[in-house]
C-alpha positions as CSV (number, residue, x, y, z in Angstrom):
1,M,-23.4,34.1,23.6
2,R,-23.9,34.7,19.9
3,L,-20.3,35.6,19.5
4,M,-19.2,32.4,21.2
5,I,-21.4,30.3,18.9
6,R,-20.0,32.1,15.8
7,V,-16.5,31.5,17.0
8,L,-17.2,27.8,17.6
9,A,-18.8,27.5,14.2
10,V,-15.8,29.1,12.5
11,L,-13.4,26.9,14.4
12,A,-15.4,23.8,13.4
13,A,-15.5,24.8,9.8
14,I,-11.7,25.3,9.8
15,A,-11.2,21.9,11.5
16,L,-13.3,20.2,8.8
17,A,-11.6,22.0,6.0
18,I,-8.0,21.1,7.0
19,P,-7.0,17.8,5.4
20,S,-6.4,14.9,7.7
21,S,-2.6,14.4,7.5
22,H,-2.0,13.0,10.9
23,A,-0.3,9.7,11.2
24,Q,-2.4,6.6,12.1
25,T,-1.1,3.1,12.9
26,L,-3.2,0.2,11.9
27,T,-2.4,-3.2,13.5
28,G,-4.0,-6.6,13.7
29,A,-7.4,-7.1,12.1
30,Q,-7.7,-3.4,11.4
31,A,-4.6,-3.5,9.2
32,R,-5.5,-6.7,7.5
33,K,-9.0,-5.5,6.5
34,S,-7.8,-2.1,5.3
35,A,-8.0,-0.6,1.9
36,Q,-4.2,-0.5,1.8
37,A,-4.0,-4.3,2.5
38,D,-6.6,-4.9,-0.2
39,A,-4.5,-2.9,-2.7
40,F,-1.3,-4.7,-1.7
41,L,-2.9,-8.2,-2.1
42,A,-4.5,-7.3,-5.4
43,Y,-1.1,-6.1,-6.7
44,E,0.7,-9.2,-5.6
45,K,-2.0,-11.5,-7.0
46,A,-2.0,-9.8,-10.4
47,L,1.8,-9.6,-10.6
48,L,2.1,-13.3,-9.9
49,A,-0.7,-14.3,-12.2
50,G,0.0,-12.1,-15.1
51,G,3.2,-10.2,-14.7
52,L,3.8,-6.5,-15.0
53,D,1.0,-5.7,-17.4
54,A,-1.6,-7.5,-15.2
55,A,-0.4,-5.6,-12.1
56,R,-0.2,-2.2,-13.8
57,P,-3.6,-1.0,-12.4
58,Y,-2.5,-1.7,-8.9
59,M,0.8,0.4,-9.0
60,T,1.8,4.0,-9.6
61,D,3.8,5.0,-12.6
62,A,7.0,5.2,-10.4
63,K,6.5,1.6,-9.2
64,F,5.9,0.4,-12.8
65,E,9.1,2.1,-13.9
66,E,11.0,0.5,-11.0
67,L,9.8,-3.0,-11.9
68,S,10.4,-2.4,-15.6
69,G,14.0,-1.4,-14.7
70,M,14.4,-4.7,-12.7
71,L,13.1,-6.6,-15.8
72,K,15.7,-4.8,-18.0
73,T,18.5,-5.4,-15.6
74,W,17.8,-9.0,-14.8
75,G,16.3,-10.0,-18.1
76,E,13.2,-12.2,-18.6
77,D,14.8,-15.2,-16.8
78,G,15.9,-13.2,-13.8
79,F,12.6,-11.5,-13.4
80,K,10.8,-14.9,-13.7
81,Q,13.0,-16.2,-10.9
82,F,12.1,-13.1,-8.8
83,L,8.4,-13.9,-9.4
84,D,8.9,-17.6,-8.7
85,R,10.4,-16.7,-5.3
86,M,7.3,-14.6,-4.6
87,R,5.1,-17.6,-5.7
88,G,6.7,-19.7,-3.0
89,G,5.2,-17.5,-0.3
90,A,1.8,-17.3,1.2
91,K,-1.1,-16.2,-1.0
92,G,-4.7,-15.0,-0.5
93,E,-6.0,-15.1,3.1
94,A,-2.7,-16.7,4.3
95,R,-0.9,-13.7,2.9
96,R,-3.4,-11.3,4.5
97,K,-2.7,-12.8,7.9
98,Q,1.0,-11.9,7.5
99,I,0.1,-8.2,7.4
100,E,1.2,-6.8,10.8
101,K,1.1,-3.1,10.6
102,I,0.3,-0.2,8.3
103,E,1.4,3.4,9.0
104,V,-0.9,5.9,7.3
105,T,0.0,9.5,6.9
106,G,-2.5,11.3,4.8
107,G,-2.4,9.8,1.3
108,Y,0.7,7.7,1.9
109,A,1.1,4.4,3.7
110,V,3.8,1.9,4.6
111,L,2.6,-1.7,5.0
112,E,4.6,-4.4,6.8
113,A,4.0,-8.1,6.2
114,R,5.9,-10.8,8.1
115,D,7.0,-13.4,5.5
116,S,8.9,-15.4,8.1
117,P,10.4,-14.7,11.6
118,Q,13.5,-13.2,9.9
119,V,11.9,-11.7,6.8
120,L,9.7,-8.6,6.7
121,T,8.2,-7.2,3.5
122,V,7.8,-3.4,3.5
123,Q,5.6,-2.0,0.8
124,H,4.8,1.7,0.2
125,L,1.4,2.8,-1.1
126,T,0.0,6.1,-2.3
127,K,-3.7,7.1,-2.5
128,T,-4.5,8.1,-6.1
129,K,-7.7,9.1,-7.9
130,D,-8.0,5.3,-8.6
131,G,-7.6,4.3,-4.9
132,W,-4.6,3.0,-3.1
133,Q,-1.7,1.8,-5.3
134,V,1.6,0.3,-4.6
135,D,4.4,2.9,-4.9
136,V,8.1,3.3,-4.5
137,R,9.7,4.4,-1.2
138,R,9.6,8.1,-0.6
């Protein structure tokens, strides 16, 4: 009996030590109230209100480089038009309601928000020491 208890204790310790990297799908209210959704909404709000510098805390270095590249390619006017198109969409709680699904695998997530019947925004996020941040596609 003691041997069985020891074996079970060792197995339990191993199970707790292994990082949780299994995939999890969040939908509905669970997705909309998630940490990933909060990070996505904070990123969009900051980007629209203050541009790249304001959104910097909500994105990884790779995402910042990607958007900086877009700014260089399109110029100030082109990037402003990009932001103006984003501004035309839902914001705040209305935007949160558009979040349909989040696939989480360990410290990586893919969020899907339905902008319209034909348009789906797909945003990648990574868990960092600072919490969830918007990232580039892996």
